[in-house]
N, C-alpha and C positions, 0 to 999 in steps of 0.2 A: 654704313647703310642708313639712309634717312628714314625717319618714321613716316607713317601714312598721313599724319596731320601736317607735317612739313610739306610733303609732296602735294597734298590737297591745296595748301596755301599757295604754292607755286602755280598750280593749274588755275586756281581762282584768279590770281593776279594776271596771268597771261590772257585769260578769257576776258576779264574786265577791261584790259587795255584795248581790246578790239571791239567790244560790244558796248554801245552807248544808246540810251533811250532819248528820243527827241519828242517834240510836241506832236508831230505827225505820226511817229512810230515809237511809242514808249517801250520800255524794257519790262518783260515779264520775268521776275526774279523768283526763284524757289529756294526753300531751305527745308531739308529733311533732317529733323533731329531724331533723337532716340525715341521720343514719345509722341511728337506731333509733326505735322507737315504744314508749311506756310507758303503762301504765294502772294506776290505784290506786283502791281503794274505801276511803274515808276517813270516819271518824266525827269530825266537827269538834267536837262537844260534849266529847269526851274527848281529842281530839288524837291518835288512833291510826289507823294504817293497818291495815285489816282483811284486805285481800287485794291482791296486786300481781302484775302480769304484764308482760312486755316481750319484745322480740325477743332479748334476752339470756338469757331463761329457758331452763333446761336442756331443757324439753319442746319448745321451738320451735327453738332455736339451730341444730341440725344439719340441719333439714328445709327451710330457706328458701334460695333461690338469692340473693335480695337482701333486705336488712332494712329498706328504706325504701320499699316498694311497697304498693299496695292489698292484695295478697295477704298480705303480712306483717301489715297492720292487721287483716285478717279473722282470721288465726291468733291474734293477741293478743286480739281480741274474744271468740273462742271460749274461750280459756284463762282470761280474767278472769271470764267468766260461769261456767265450770266451778268455779273456785276460790270464787267468791262463793256459788254454790248449795250447795256442800259445807259452807259455814259458815252455812247457812240464811238467806242474804241474797237476797231476791227483788226487793225494790223499792229503787231507787236514784234519785238526782237526778243528771242528766247535766251535767257541767261541761266544756264544750269548750275552756276556757282561752283564749278570744278568737279561736280559729280559726274560719274559715268552715265551715259544715256541708256540705262536699262532699268528694269524694275519700277520703282515708284516714280522716278523722273520721267520715264517713257509713258507710264500710265497717265500721269498728270498732263503731260504735253498732248497726248492723243485725245483726251477728254476735252481739253481746252480747244483743240482744233475742231472737234465735233460740235462744240458749243458755239462756234462762229468766229473764233480768232484765227488769223492768218499769220504764220511765221515759217 
């Protein structure tokens, strides 16, 4: 039986083989660690990060009671949407990085959609 880290690696590799960010439609990548949540809007054709937000961002850092909850994911989703819309990015491709689309991942995606991103 394979460990959960190995299975996550397989899922991540399979998703990344199909999901690619372009200049017109960059990739919204997320990472949910044990302590913090990170989100980036990436243009894979040029290899640049266009916008980034996390629970370590100055706008969010002091306002959260805990940085690894669904509420924290919602705050990161709102912030990444705000930063992307400021840079005239409205359409993105969502890269869940092998994670299951529930909990923090779903909360971040829903708030990003509410903030003006389309995916």
